[in-house]
C-alpha positions in Angstrom: 0.4 0.1 -0.1 2.9 2.4 0.7 4.5 1.8 -2.6 1.2 2.5 -4.3 0.4 6.0 -2.5 4.2 7.0 -3.2 4.2 6.4 -7.0 0.8 8.4 -6.8 2.4 10.7 -4.9 5.1 11.3 -7.2 2.9 11.2 -10.4 0.9 14.1 -9.0 3.9 16.1 -8.1 5.6 15.5 -11.5 2.0 16.8 -13.0 1.8 20.0 -11.1 5.4 20.9 -11.7 4.6 20.4 -15.8 1.1 22.0 -15.2 2.0 24.8 -13.4 4.6 25.7 -16.1 2.0 25.6 -19.0 -0.3 27.4 -17.2 2.2 30.6 -16.3 3.3 30.7 -19.9 -0.6 30.8 -21.0 -1.4 33.2 -18.4 1.7 35.3 -19.8 0.8 35.4 -23.3 -2.4 36.6 -22.3 -1.6 39.0 -20.2 1.2 40.7 -22.6 0.0 43.7 -24.4 2.7 43.3 -27.3 1.0 40.5 -28.7 -1.6 40.5 -31.2 -5.1 40.0 -30.0 -6.1 36.8 -31.8 -3.0 35.1 -30.4 -4.2 36.4 -26.9 -7.2 34.7 -27.4 -6.3 31.4 -28.6 -3.9 31.6 -25.6 -6.9 32.0 -23.1 -8.9 29.6 -24.9 -6.1 26.8 -24.6 -5.7 27.9 -20.9 -9.5 27.2 -20.2 -9.5 24.1 -22.3 -6.5 22.8 -20.0 -7.9 23.8 -16.7 -10.9 21.9 -17.7 -9.2 18.5 -18.7 -6.7 18.3 -16.4 -6.5 17.6 -12.7 -3.0 18.8 -11.3 -4.0 21.2 -8.7 -1.1 22.2 -5.8 -4.0 21.4 -3.2 -4.4 18.0 -4.0 -0.8 17.2 -3.1 -0.1 16.3 0.3 2.8 16.0 2.4 3.5 12.7 4.1 5.9 10.5 5.8 7.9 8.5 3.6 8.8 5.4 6.0 5.1 5.1 7.6 2.9 7.2 5.2 1.5 9.2 7.7 -0.4 11.9 7.0 -0.4 14.0 10.1 2.4 15.8 11.9 4.6 15.6 9.2 8.2 17.9 9.5 8.3 19.3 6.0 12.1 19.7 6.2 12.5 16.1 6.6 9.5 14.7 5.2 9.1 12.0 8.1 6.6 12.1 10.8 6.8 13.4 14.1 6.9 10.0 15.7 9.5 8.6 13.2 11.4 11.2 13.8 11.8 11.1 17.2 12.7 7.3 17.1 15.4 8.3 14.2 16.9 11.2 16.5 17.0 9.2 19.8 19.0 6.5 17.9 21.2 8.8 16.7 20.4 8.3 13.0 19.8 11.9 12.1 23.1 13.8 11.9 23.2 17.2 13.9 20.0 16.3 15.9 20.0 15.5 19.5 18.0 15.8 22.3 17.8 19.3 24.4 18.0 18.7 27.6 
């Protein structure tokens, strides 16, 4: 189950990364007043079609732990949950991390 979830997440992240570039380019063409109106209208129609046909949104990407697939309490910089982080830190597996008290 974890492998399927990881593959799905990687696929979503790639789709969003590619889609964001495409949307940004089309928006740049739409708002550029130096270009002819026909080209801008065509870019606008392409953007509408692209938004309607694709399902890649930034809000669909969730951070989850790469070890336990836990979706809550994930430390973004390490991509691991707080529980796994504590276990790894106490065992000394994370370099530069130690108990403060």
